C-alpha positions as CSV (number, residue, x, y, z in Angstrom):
1,X,49.3,143.5,100.8
2,X,52.6,142.8,102.0
3,X,53.3,139.0,103.5
4,X,55.6,138.7,106.8
5,X,58.9,138.4,105.0
6,X,58.3,141.3,102.7
7,X,57.4,143.8,105.6
8,X,60.8,142.7,107.5
9,X,62.7,143.4,104.6
10,X,60.9,147.0,103.6
11,X,60.9,147.9,107.7
12,X,64.9,147.4,107.6
13,X,65.2,149.1,104.2
14,X,63.1,152.3,105.6
15,X,63.9,152.9,109.2
16,X,65.8,155.8,110.3
17,X,67.3,156.2,113.6
18,X,66.1,159.2,116.1
19,X,68.2,160.9,118.5
20,X,66.6,159.1,121.3
21,X,66.1,155.9,123.2
22,X,63.2,154.4,125.2
23,X,63.4,152.7,128.5
24,X,61.2,150.0,129.0
25,X,60.9,147.3,132.3
26,X,61.6,144.0,130.8
27,X,62.7,140.2,132.2
28,X,63.0,141.8,135.5
29,X,64.9,145.2,134.9
30,X,65.0,148.5,133.0
31,X,66.6,148.3,129.3
32,X,67.0,151.1,126.9
33,X,65.9,150.4,123.3
34,X,66.7,152.5,120.1
35,X,63.9,154.3,118.3
36,X,63.6,154.3,114.7
37,X,61.1,156.3,112.4
38,X,59.6,153.5,110.2
39,X,56.6,153.7,107.6
40,X,53.0,153.2,108.5
41,X,52.2,151.4,105.8
42,X,55.0,148.5,107.2
43,X,52.9,148.5,110.0
44,X,50.3,145.9,111.1
45,X,47.7,145.9,113.7
46,X,47.7,143.0,116.0
47,X,44.4,140.8,115.8
48,X,45.2,138.9,119.2
49,X,45.3,142.7,120.7
50,X,44.3,141.8,124.5
51,X,42.3,145.2,124.6
52,X,39.3,143.8,122.9
53,X,39.2,140.5,122.9
54,X,35.7,140.1,124.0
55,X,34.4,142.6,121.3
56,X,36.4,140.7,119.1
57,X,34.6,137.1,119.9
58,X,31.6,139.0,119.4
59,X,32.3,140.6,115.9
60,X,33.9,137.0,114.7
61,X,30.3,135.3,115.6
62,X,28.4,137.9,113.3
63,X,31.0,137.8,110.6
64,X,31.1,134.5,110.5
65,X,34.6,134.1,110.5
66,X,38.1,135.1,111.9
67,X,39.6,138.7,111.7
68,X,42.5,138.1,109.5
69,X,44.1,141.6,108.8
70,X,47.2,140.3,107.4
71,X,45.0,138.9,104.4
72,X,42.0,141.1,104.4
73,X,42.5,144.8,104.4
74,X,38.8,145.2,105.6
75,X,39.1,143.2,108.8
76,X,41.9,145.8,109.5
77,X,39.3,148.2,109.5
78,X,37.0,146.4,111.5
79,X,39.7,146.0,114.4
80,X,40.4,149.9,113.8
81,X,36.4,150.6,114.7
82,X,36.5,148.2,117.9
83,X,39.7,150.1,119.1
84,X,38.2,153.6,118.4
85,X,34.4,153.6,117.9
86,X,31.2,153.0,120.0
87,X,27.7,151.6,119.1
88,X,29.3,148.9,116.8
89,X,27.3,146.9,114.3
90,X,28.2,144.6,111.3
91,X,27.3,146.2,107.8
92,X,28.3,143.6,105.0
93,X,31.8,142.1,105.6
94,X,33.0,144.6,108.3
95,X,32.6,146.3,111.9
96,X,31.7,149.8,111.9
97,X,30.6,152.2,114.5
98,X,30.4,156.0,115.9
99,X,34.0,157.5,116.9
100,X,34.0,157.8,120.8
101,X,34.9,160.5,122.7
102,X,38.4,158.8,123.5
103,X,39.2,158.6,120.0
104,X,38.7,162.3,119.5
105,X,40.5,163.1,122.4
106,X,43.3,161.0,121.3
107,X,43.4,162.7,117.8
108,X,43.0,166.3,118.9
109,X,46.3,165.4,121.2
110,X,48.1,163.9,118.3
111,X,47.7,166.6,116.0
112,X,48.5,169.4,118.5
113,X,51.6,167.7,120.3
114,X,52.5,164.8,117.7
115,X,53.6,161.5,119.1
116,X,54.7,161.3,122.9
117,X,56.2,157.7,123.0
118,X,57.0,155.1,120.5
119,X,54.9,152.2,119.3
120,X,56.3,149.0,119.8
121,X,56.5,146.3,117.2
122,X,57.7,143.1,115.9
123,X,60.4,143.0,113.1
124,X,57.6,141.9,110.6
125,X,55.8,145.1,111.7
126,X,53.3,144.0,113.7
127,X,52.3,146.5,116.7
128,X,52.3,144.8,120.4
129,X,51.9,148.4,122.0
130,X,50.1,151.0,120.3
131,X,47.5,149.5,118.2
132,X,44.8,152.4,119.1
133,X,47.4,155.1,118.0
134,X,48.1,153.2,114.8
135,X,44.6,153.1,113.8
136,X,43.8,156.7,114.6
137,X,46.7,157.4,112.3
138,X,45.2,155.6,109.6
139,X,42.2,157.4,110.0
140,X,44.1,160.7,110.0
141,X,45.8,159.7,106.8
142,X,42.3,159.1,105.3
143,X,41.0,162.4,106.6
144,X,44.4,164.7,105.8
145,X,46.3,162.8,103.6
146,X,49.1,160.6,104.0
147,X,52.0,162.7,103.5
148,X,51.4,164.2,107.3
149,X,51.5,161.0,109.0
150,X,53.3,158.2,107.0
151,X,56.0,157.7,109.5
152,X,55.7,157.0,113.3
153,X,58.4,156.4,115.8
154,X,58.6,152.9,117.0
155,X,61.3,150.3,119.1
156,X,61.6,147.0,117.3
157,X,61.6,143.7,119.7
158,X,63.3,140.7,117.9
159,X,62.1,137.3,119.3
160,X,65.8,136.3,119.6
161,X,65.9,138.9,122.5
162,X,62.4,139.0,124.1
163,X,60.5,135.5,123.6
164,X,56.7,135.7,123.8
165,X,56.2,135.4,127.4
166,X,58.4,137.9,128.2
167,X,56.7,140.0,126.0
168,X,53.0,139.5,127.2
169,X,54.1,140.4,130.9
170,X,55.7,143.6,129.0
171,X,52.2,144.0,127.0
172,X,50.3,143.7,130.1
173,X,52.3,146.0,132.9
174,X,52.0,148.7,130.2
175,X,48.4,148.1,129.2
176,X,46.8,147.2,132.6
177,X,48.2,150.3,134.1
178,X,45.2,153.1,133.6
179,X,47.3,156.4,133.9
180,X,46.8,158.5,130.8
181,X,45.5,155.7,129.1
182,X,42.0,154.2,127.9
183,X,41.0,151.6,130.6
184,X,40.3,148.3,129.3
185,X,36.5,147.3,129.0
186,X,35.2,145.4,131.7
187,X,36.0,141.6,130.6
188,X,39.0,142.5,128.7
189,X,40.6,143.6,131.7
190,X,39.5,140.6,133.5
191,X,41.2,138.4,130.7
192,X,44.4,140.0,130.8
193,X,44.6,139.5,134.8
194,X,43.3,136.0,134.4
195,X,46.2,135.0,131.9
196,X,48.4,136.8,133.8
197,X,47.5,134.5,136.9
198,X,47.5,131.5,134.4
199,X,51.2,132.2,134.0
200,X,52.1,132.2,137.6
201,X,50.1,128.8,138.0
202,X,47.1,129.7,139.8
203,X,45.3,127.5,141.8
204,X,41.7,128.7,141.7
205,X,40.5,126.4,144.5
206,X,43.1,127.7,146.8
207,X,42.4,130.8,148.6
208,X,46.0,131.1,149.9
209,X,47.7,130.7,146.5
210,X,45.2,133.3,145.2
211,X,46.3,135.7,147.4
212,X,49.8,135.1,146.6
213,X,49.4,135.5,143.0
214,X,47.7,138.8,143.4
215,X,50.7,140.1,145.1
216,X,53.0,139.0,142.3
217,X,50.2,141.0,140.1
218,X,49.6,144.2,142.1
219,X,52.6,146.2,141.3
220,X,51.8,145.5,137.3
221,X,48.2,146.5,137.3
222,X,48.9,149.5,139.7
223,X,46.0,148.1,142.1
224,X,46.5,146.9,145.7
225,X,46.5,143.5,146.7
226,X,42.9,143.5,148.0
227,X,41.8,144.9,144.7
228,X,43.3,142.4,142.9
229,X,42.2,139.3,145.0
230,X,38.6,140.7,144.5
231,X,39.1,140.8,140.7
232,X,40.7,137.3,140.6
233,X,37.7,136.3,142.5
234,X,35.6,137.8,140.0
235,X,37.3,135.9,137.0
236,X,36.8,132.9,138.8
237,X,33.2,133.2,139.3
238,X,32.6,134.7,135.4
239,X,34.3,131.1,134.5
240,X,32.2,129.5,136.7
241,X,29.0,131.0,135.9
242,X,29.8,130.5,131.9
243,X,30.6,126.9,132.7
244,X,27.4,126.5,134.5
245,X,25.6,128.1,131.3
246,X,27.5,125.0,129.2
247,X,29.3,127.8,127.2
248,X,33.0,128.1,129.0
249,X,35.2,130.6,127.3
250,X,32.1,133.1,125.7
251,X,33.2,135.8,127.3
252,X,31.8,138.3,124.8
253,X,28.3,137.5,126.5
254,X,29.3,139.0,129.6
255,X,30.3,142.4,128.2
256,X,29.6,145.4,130.8
257,X,28.9,142.8,133.9
258,X,32.6,143.4,135.7
259,X,30.8,144.9,138.8
260,X,28.0,142.2,139.2
261,X,30.9,139.2,139.0
262,X,33.0,141.9,141.3
263,X,30.2,141.8,144.1
264,X,29.7,138.0,143.7
265,X,33.6,137.3,144.0
266,X,33.2,140.0,147.4
267,X,30.3,137.5,149.0
268,X,32.0,134.4,147.7
269,X,35.3,134.8,149.5
270,X,33.4,135.1,152.6
271,X,31.0,132.4,151.9
272,X,34.0,130.1,151.1
273,X,35.6,130.3,153.9
274,X,32.3,130.6,156.5
275,X,29.7,128.9,155.3
276,X,31.4,126.1,152.4
277,X,28.2,123.6,153.1
278,X,25.9,126.3,151.8
279,X,28.4,127.7,149.1
280,X,26.3,126.0,146.2
281,X,22.8,127.1,147.1
282,X,24.4,130.6,147.8
283,X,26.1,130.7,144.6
284,X,22.8,129.4,142.6
285,X,20.8,132.4,144.1
286,X,23.6,135.0,142.9
287,X,23.6,133.5,139.6
288,X,20.0,133.9,139.2
289,X,20.5,137.3,139.9
290,X,22.7,137.7,136.8
291,X,20.4,135.5,134.8
292,X,17.4,137.8,135.7
293,X,19.0,140.9,134.5
294,X,19.6,142.4,138.2
295,X,22.5,144.8,138.5
296,X,25.5,144.8,140.8
297,X,23.5,147.2,143.3
298,X,20.9,144.5,143.7
299,X,23.5,141.8,144.3
300,X,25.4,144.2,147.0
301,X,21.9,144.4,148.4
302,X,21.4,140.4,148.6
303,X,25.1,140.4,150.2
304,X,24.1,142.4,152.8
305,X,20.7,140.4,153.4
306,X,22.7,137.5,153.5
307,X,25.1,139.0,156.5
308,X,22.4,140.8,158.3
309,X,19.3,138.8,157.7
310,X,19.5,135.2,156.9
311,X,16.0,134.3,157.4
312,X,15.2,136.5,154.7
313,X,18.2,135.6,152.0
314,X,17.1,131.8,152.9
315,X,13.5,132.6,151.8
316,X,14.9,134.2,148.7
317,X,16.9,131.5,148.0
318,X,14.3,128.9,148.4
319,X,11.9,131.1,146.1
320,X,14.9,131.1,143.4
321,X,15.2,127.2,143.6
322,X,11.5,126.5,143.1
323,X,11.1,129.2,140.2
324,X,14.5,127.4,138.7
325,X,12.8,123.8,139.4
326,X,10.2,124.4,136.3
327,X,13.0,126.0,134.0
328,X,13.4,124.0,130.7
329,X,16.8,123.5,130.3
330,X,16.4,120.6,127.6
331,X,18.9,122.6,125.2
332,X,21.3,123.6,127.8
333,X,21.1,127.2,129.9
334,X,22.5,128.9,126.6
335,X,23.2,132.6,126.8
336,X,21.8,134.4,123.8
337,X,24.3,136.7,121.5
338,X,23.8,139.9,122.7
339,X,22.8,142.7,120.6
340,X,25.6,145.3,119.8
341,X,23.8,148.1,121.1
342,X,23.6,146.2,124.6
343,X,27.3,145.5,124.1
344,X,28.9,148.8,123.6
345,X,27.0,151.5,124.4
346,X,24.8,151.2,127.1
347,X,23.2,154.3,127.9
348,X,24.6,156.0,125.0
349,X,23.1,159.2,123.6
350,X,23.6,161.2,120.7
351,X,25.8,163.5,123.1
352,X,27.5,161.1,124.5
353,X,29.5,158.5,122.8
354,X,31.4,156.6,125.8
355,X,29.8,155.4,128.9
356,X,31.1,152.9,131.6
357,X,27.8,152.0,132.2
358,X,26.6,148.3,133.3
359,X,25.2,146.3,130.8
360,X,21.5,144.7,130.9
361,X,23.3,141.2,131.6
362,X,23.2,137.7,129.6
363,X,20.0,136.7,128.2
364,X,19.1,133.3,129.0
365,X,17.3,130.9,127.1
366,X,13.9,130.1,128.7
367,X,14.9,131.2,131.7
368,X,11.9,132.0,134.6
369,X,13.2,136.1,134.4
370,X,10.0,137.8,135.5
371,X,9.4,135.1,138.5
372,X,13.0,135.5,139.9
373,X,13.5,139.0,139.2
374,X,10.2,139.8,141.1
375,X,11.5,137.4,143.9
376,X,14.4,139.5,144.3
377,X,13.0,143.0,143.9
378,X,10.2,141.6,147.0
379,X,13.2,140.6,149.2
380,X,15.4,143.6,148.4
381,X,12.2,145.7,149.4
382,X,11.4,144.0,152.4
383,X,15.1,144.0,153.6
384,X,15.1,147.8,152.9
385,X,12.1,148.8,154.8
386,X,13.3,146.4,157.5
387,X,16.4,148.5,157.9
388,X,14.3,151.5,158.2
389,X,14.2,152.7,161.9
390,X,11.2,155.4,161.5
391,X,7.9,153.5,161.5
392,X,6.1,156.3,160.5
393,X,8.0,156.5,157.4
394,X,7.7,153.2,156.4
395,X,3.9,153.4,157.0
396,X,3.5,156.4,154.8
397,X,5.7,154.7,152.1
398,X,2.8,151.5,152.1
399,X,0.1,154.2,152.2
400,X,1.6,155.8,149.1
401,X,2.0,152.4,147.2
402,X,-1.6,151.5,148.1
403,X,-3.1,154.8,147.3
404,X,-1.9,155.0,143.7
405,X,-3.6,151.4,143.3
406,X,-7.1,153.4,143.4
407,X,-6.4,155.4,140.8
408,X,-8.6,154.9,137.5
409,X,-9.8,151.9,139.3
410,X,-6.9,150.1,139.1
411,X,-7.5,147.7,141.8
412,X,-11.0,146.5,140.9
413,X,-10.0,145.8,137.3
414,X,-7.1,143.9,138.4
415,X,-9.0,141.8,140.9
416,X,-10.7,140.6,137.7
417,X,-7.9,140.3,135.2
418,X,-5.3,137.6,134.5
419,X,-3.5,138.1,137.5
420,X,-6.7,138.3,139.7
421,X,-5.5,135.5,141.9
422,X,-2.7,136.6,143.0
423,X,-4.0,140.0,143.5
424,X,-6.9,138.3,146.0
425,X,-4.3,136.6,147.8
426,X,-2.2,139.8,148.3
427,X,-5.2,142.0,149.3
428,X,-6.1,139.5,151.4
429,X,-2.8,139.5,153.5
430,X,-3.2,143.0,153.8
431,X,-6.4,143.0,155.1
432,X,-5.6,140.3,157.6
433,X,-2.5,142.5,158.8
434,X,-5.0,145.6,159.2
435,X,-7.5,143.8,161.2
436,X,-4.5,142.2,163.5
437,X,-3.3,145.6,164.2
438,X,-6.6,147.5,164.4
439,X,-6.8,147.7,168.1
440,X,-3.8,150.0,167.7
441,X,-5.7,152.7,166.5
442,X,-8.7,152.1,168.6
443,X,-6.9,152.2,171.2
444,X,-5.4,155.4,170.4
445,X,-8.6,156.5,170.3
């Protein structure tokens, strides 16, 4: 493989100007860049591509080493798979996967229409914008032969003209927008947003400062200011969750949890402002929902419960605290490394290679998951029933649930089984409720 100096010389020798330029927003204004044809074999995939940072963390942990495509050709194949595939797994010394629907669409479009916009490269051939396309081209070389795909159009961004902070902002402006692009994976989008906010010296404890930074970023990400504020709060509480789990920065353990942390951020924006003394207890309950595997819809219901039924929410928070009091954290609240199938293709079937589905959430060592999950389910069930105005329907739903317990003598068997004490206690409550309300039936007669 060529080293950096050799690639610089090779590109300088082989590049050919084309009769057009590319207009790019850089350092506060538009600038025209010359476009060249450059050889594909001189280009290097960027291992620090922000589009797959969380997945890269996962891959490196499983491979037991850093990905280094400049010195290891196998690593270039792994990076291409992270960019183009789903259902990732490690085989031997590389990451492999199944081609995604997005890859197939990109490939078909390239074969039909060729190249639409130039890649951005440094003089040494490192690709700074266009890594997915370069990965796809290198696969096409294998599939159809290199002669048809041996050059691409690119603009060359010298470091003397555009420094790294300026290039970072250019990349973020170009790659965070979603028009005609594959969206960032959930955590990777938040990490890119976090990096852009840190460049603007965001103060995470200051609501007013967060809103100011959101205003500076909204044009970059093509979202409203309110949406950017929401996502910055999601970043804030994602970081706090990892710190609370004693694994700061381990973002790959939270893949496919974007909506959970968005809803936590929404709720905590209100809590920080209106209930600061109760914030720690409320956050404990929300983090418990994540640890017990609850999805964003459950967290949204907890948020609604907090707003309109504080008594029920407070009871849930107390039950969660009691369950967590017995949690053995001697080894720390460690998040297990997710399995590849849960990281990249939740809900993916053989006929559907892409999904934006929500993952199962992080697996937490020794956590009382069943107790906490059950407490949340019961609280949400009770809250949902309390919001129904049709009493007859609620009673019918209760009857439907009680009726199924007599099928196959389930109730009798459960009353003498492992959970017999809990079964008899709940049954006793039902009998007491019926006795207390029996007069309503008798008076109607």
